[in-house]
C-alpha atoms as one frame of an Amber mdcrd trajectory, in Angstrom:
protein
 -22.586  -0.139  34.546 -21.399   2.131  32.022 -22.277   0.752  28.377 -18.989
  -0.040  26.048 -18.221   2.872  23.497 -19.470   2.415  19.958 -16.962   0.521
  17.462 -14.937   2.536  15.263 -16.939   3.872  11.998 -20.099   3.283  13.257
 -22.873   4.743  11.146 -25.207   7.099  12.750 -28.583   8.438  11.815 -28.444
  10.768   8.929 -28.502  14.485   9.947 -31.715  16.297   8.764 -30.780  18.546
   5.692 -30.435  22.259   5.787 -33.868  22.790   3.905 -36.372  20.349   2.663
 -35.080  20.045  -0.748 -31.153  19.261   0.169 -29.765  15.870   0.223 -29.170
  14.087   3.701 -25.659  13.225   4.596 -24.566  10.360   6.934 -22.447  10.983
   9.799 -19.933   8.227  10.728 -17.841   7.926  14.020 -14.235   7.274  14.444
 -11.838   7.184  17.468  -9.016   9.786  18.090  -9.110  11.285  14.280  -7.590
  14.752  15.756  -6.643  15.717  19.011  -8.145  18.915  20.446  -6.338  22.244
  19.546  -5.687  22.418  23.275  -4.032  19.332  23.697  -1.624  19.686  20.635
  -0.704  23.124  21.268   0.372  22.246  24.857   2.421  19.239  23.122   0.310
  16.833  25.163  -0.154  13.094  24.200  -2.692  11.839  21.742  -6.285  11.049
  23.367  -6.977   7.818  24.816  -8.686   5.776  21.971 -11.113   4.145  24.431
 -12.602   7.698  25.749 -15.831   8.384  24.480 -15.013  12.076  24.218 -12.466
  11.254  21.565 -15.264  10.246  18.892 -15.489  12.839  16.191 -17.988  12.900
  13.542 -16.861  12.091   9.979 -19.513  14.019   7.351 -19.919  12.558   3.927
 -20.652  15.893   1.831 -22.376  16.190  -1.201 -23.901  19.540  -0.824 -21.918
  22.599   0.001 -24.656  23.370   2.740 -22.922  20.660   4.826 -19.940  22.413
   5.024 -18.809  24.662   7.872 -19.837  28.306   7.186 -16.145  29.798   8.333
 -14.917  27.341   5.642 -17.027  28.186   2.690 -16.468  32.090   3.826 -12.862
  32.737   4.523 -12.181  35.531   6.738  -9.131  37.243   8.435 -11.367  37.327
  11.322 -11.512  33.775  11.439  -8.336  32.193  10.083  -8.183  28.294   9.899
  -5.996  25.525   9.958  -7.314  22.385   8.537  -6.082  18.817   7.543  -6.179
  18.331   3.829  -6.043  15.591   1.145  -7.338  14.478  -2.017  -8.143  10.905
  -3.172  -8.848   9.605  -6.923  -8.163   7.598  -9.755  -4.553   7.759 -10.658
  -4.732  11.444  -9.091  -3.126  14.030 -11.784  -4.589  16.386 -14.297  -6.195
  13.423 -16.190  -6.873  10.979 -13.052 -10.233  11.884 -11.753 -10.213  13.469
  -8.297 -13.153  11.363  -6.450 -12.868  12.742  -2.581 -11.350  15.738  -0.943
 -10.930  15.072   2.983 -10.976  18.083   5.089 -10.065  17.438   8.894 -11.238
  20.208  11.653 -10.518  20.030  15.236 -14.066  18.795  15.730 -15.156  17.045
  12.595 -13.590  15.306   9.414 -15.565  16.260   6.175 -15.388  13.923   3.177
 -16.338  16.079   0.203 -17.563  13.516  -2.380 -16.681  15.303  -5.791 -18.413
  12.641  -7.725 -21.913  13.078  -6.246 -21.342  17.019  -5.508 -19.625  17.408
  -8.985 -18.498  20.761 -10.273 -21.046  22.855  -8.245 -19.606  21.643  -4.756
 -16.001  21.871  -5.801 -16.396  25.285  -6.901 -18.117  26.223  -3.714 -15.049
  24.985  -1.965 -12.646  27.152  -4.284 -12.537  30.147  -2.126 -11.133  28.426
   0.709  -8.734  26.373  -1.197  -7.222  29.456  -2.854  -7.585  31.632   0.415
  -4.692  32.974   2.457  -6.839  33.042   5.512  -7.094  29.036   5.616  -3.889
  26.813   5.910  -4.236  23.634   4.428  -2.014  21.220   6.012  -1.385  18.272
   3.511   1.497  15.829   2.960   3.111  16.192  -0.806   0.628  18.551  -2.238
   1.959  18.241  -5.963  -0.390  15.989  -7.697  -3.528  16.919  -5.394  -2.734
  20.625  -6.735  -2.580  19.472 -10.530  -5.873  17.690 -10.063  -7.530  20.710
  -8.639  -6.265  23.054 -11.198  -6.840  21.173 -14.328 -10.135  19.533 -13.293
 -11.635  22.384 -11.262  -9.420  25.540 -12.067  -8.444  25.801  -8.466  -5.157
  27.250  -7.338  -4.360  25.612  -4.444  -2.639  28.116  -1.870  -1.580  28.511
   1.453  -0.475  25.010   2.186   1.638  23.653   4.973   3.214  20.533   3.267
   4.357  18.258   5.966   6.790  16.442   3.749   8.506  19.924   3.190   8.467
  20.745   6.746   9.989  17.457   7.770  13.101  17.918   5.420  13.506  21.583
   6.648  13.826  20.254  10.335  16.327  18.001   8.947  18.261  20.754   7.716
  17.965  22.963  10.906  19.434  20.007  12.816  22.263  19.612  10.158  21.327
  16.353   8.573  21.517  15.525   4.864  19.376  13.343   2.980  20.097  11.703
  -0.325  18.197  12.472  -3.630  14.930  11.328  -3.356  14.812  10.427   0.071
  11.531  11.974   0.932   9.725  10.971   4.159   6.340   9.062   3.372   3.369
   9.807   5.089   3.417   6.386   6.712   6.961   7.132   7.916   5.790  10.436
   9.380   3.001   9.066  11.377   5.446   6.378  12.880   8.135   9.109  13.787
   7.403   9.436  17.734   8.695  13.020  17.707   5.577  14.024  15.477   2.852
  11.200  15.945   4.125   7.735  16.615   1.084   5.796  15.168   1.205   2.708
  12.917  -0.648   2.713   9.974  -0.755  -0.671   8.856  -3.982  -0.433   6.879
  -2.256   1.891   4.306  -0.536  -1.062   2.513  -3.967  -2.806   2.260  -5.530
  -0.023   0.537  -2.484   0.237  -1.648  -3.186  -3.626  -2.362  -6.803  -2.658
  -3.097  -5.822   0.021  -5.550  -3.498  -1.967  -7.484  -6.105  -4.589  -7.969
  -8.924  -2.163  -8.642  -7.793   1.244  -9.675 -11.473   2.251  -9.586 -11.596
   1.502  -5.933 -12.382   5.398  -5.060 -15.311   5.816  -7.917 -17.726   3.444
  -5.918 -21.020   4.973  -4.405 -22.139   4.738  -1.722 -18.696   4.904  -0.292
 -17.902   1.594   1.604 -16.663   1.448   5.328 -13.094   0.895   4.042 -13.012
   3.877   1.923 -14.344   5.989   4.538 -12.046   4.699   6.915  -8.975   4.862
   4.534  -9.980   8.702   3.457 -10.303   9.529   7.250  -6.992   8.140   8.103
  -5.189  10.013   5.569  -5.960  13.294   7.397  -7.018  12.621  10.800  -3.557
  13.108  12.465  -2.746  15.952  10.503  -3.401  18.888  12.678  -1.367  17.016
  15.735   1.617  16.559  13.333   0.984  20.335  12.189   1.539  21.407  15.834
   4.230  19.161  16.296   6.287  20.390  13.358   5.566  24.109  14.026   7.037
  23.677  17.451  10.443  22.961  15.674  10.662  25.241  12.827  12.336  28.217
  13.145  11.200  31.715  11.433  13.710  31.047   8.438  12.297  27.611   8.132
   8.998  28.824   8.165   9.515  31.178   5.543  11.165  28.933   3.241   8.043
  26.326   3.950   5.830  28.730   2.737   7.897  29.605  -0.594   8.486  25.903
  -1.329   5.053  24.993  -0.584   3.592  27.940  -3.157   6.336  26.276  -5.778
   5.266  22.944  -5.186   1.548  23.764  -5.417   2.107  25.147  -9.070   4.604
  22.598  -9.887   2.760  20.332 -12.237   0.137  22.895 -13.163   2.235  24.345
 -16.183   0.613  26.441 -18.547   0.887  29.130 -21.187   1.127  31.986 -19.249
   4.354  31.087 -16.878   1.960  30.778 -13.727   0.962  34.326 -13.997  -2.575
  33.492 -12.742  -1.157  32.015  -9.539  -0.668  34.018  -6.325   2.864  35.541
  -5.946   5.132  33.784  -3.919   5.391  34.779  -0.248   7.328  37.976   0.550
  10.191  37.577   3.348   8.620  38.672   6.952   9.936  42.005   8.331  11.399
  40.282  11.333  13.739  38.734   8.930  14.555  41.795   7.042  15.171  43.640
  10.231  17.797  40.724  11.202  19.557  41.318   7.931  18.719  37.899   6.722
  19.515  37.836   3.001  17.520  35.139   1.544  18.590  32.565  -1.213  15.716
  33.071  -4.024  14.317  30.032  -4.933  12.395  29.322  -8.340  10.502  26.796
 -10.337  12.015  25.761 -13.593  10.515  23.909 -16.328  12.426  22.428 -18.973
  11.195  20.945 -22.024  12.584  17.582 -23.313  12.529  17.036 -27.087  11.106
  13.530 -28.349  13.501  10.667 -27.719  15.726  12.404 -25.372  14.103  11.842
 -21.948  15.728   8.507 -21.633  19.206  10.385 -21.687  17.846  12.614 -19.005
  16.940   9.653 -16.648  19.691   7.371 -17.449  19.799   3.330 -17.081  18.022
   2.717 -13.534  17.841   6.631 -13.060  21.401   6.956 -12.922  21.746  10.119
 -14.852  19.196  12.074 -13.065  20.290  10.690  -9.833  23.919  12.295 -10.629
  22.472  15.538 -11.478  20.768  15.670  -8.218  23.559  14.619  -6.112  25.811
  17.491  -7.713  22.870  20.245  -7.457  21.110  21.304  -4.354  17.645  21.404
  -5.945  14.653  18.997  -6.271  14.428  17.640  -9.852  10.817  15.976 -10.842
  10.131  14.021 -13.933   6.268  14.359 -15.124   6.444  10.805 -16.026   3.404
   8.515 -16.441   1.055  10.971 -14.930   2.401  13.705 -17.229   3.182  15.933
 -18.581   5.754  13.393 -19.941   8.080  15.651 -21.910   9.123  18.021 -19.010
  11.308  18.188 -16.105  10.615  20.422 -13.230  13.329  21.772 -10.883  13.096
  23.671  -7.849  15.381  25.361  -5.655  17.955  28.302  -5.137  18.362  29.840
  -8.496  22.165  29.307  -8.860  21.478  25.522  -8.501  18.445  25.421 -10.758
  20.357  27.136 -13.338  23.435  24.714 -12.830  20.995  21.436 -13.270  19.502
  23.180 -16.297  22.878  23.491 -17.942  23.755  20.018 -17.049  20.555  18.411
 -18.195  20.663  20.324 -21.642  24.267  18.875 -22.009  22.762  15.397 -21.822
  20.122  16.120 -24.316  22.720  17.122 -26.879  24.848  14.146 -26.192  24.730
  11.464 -28.996
């Protein structure tokens, strides 16, 4: 009689290190983290979670030698698409980045930024900045900010599933209300893209409220490992489902908006001159005579005491601006920067929003 498959997240024997003086890393196993590329590309179903073959290792990484060679050495000959996310303490420029998750088709790597420190994160920098590795992430803004200010990493070539979802809605002629962004839990639950319930996410949110230092504890607990893995394990499957629906125009808009969102909160003194240029229009769209609407990121400085006028009672003022301007308007808020408003969208709409917001600051 065949033995039952091991329970999810069973801790296996530590793998041997690459050399005698390098640390061991634990390997955990979980069911159906990432559907095989062949299944997702064919639009197939998620693997049966009772199938022994669906068990995929989870590597806890505190040394660069434990990461795949093709990740550490990006190459045009070996382009990659990986699921990506970060966890930390109130993650932003000042909130410590503790764990970085990388989901490959055959494994999940939990990069321990606390134990591995600066050396490990700098080893990951070429991959995170590479155009040869597509990073699939849901809402890249604060993750990018933390990487930039804490490690000098300019996150590049992201496929933001939140942006992709909105673009598909636009393709289908649907309109969304201001701030009506699809949550990651909502995207997972959507049967068109995954159809998976993520009930444990709420448990993790409660734990984070009760103990904001949840992600700092070492060794990582089973709950931490499971929560970190759950945030990336379906991203490659969702990626393929979204890509099936995006037309060429939307794909270009996705790359531009992803670039703008990555640099959004990473404000510096040189107007983002140290960031990669925005993606150019594909030749195929040029040949079709498509005239793109240029999209930009504008950062509006708000003098002391004026932010309340920008936001308004219960957010009414800024909501009204969002409703009349076809652009995204973001506030630094408690994570910062607290005196800035970030506006992303077509040039004409961004300038319109700027004028309205400046007018509100002048109002007495």
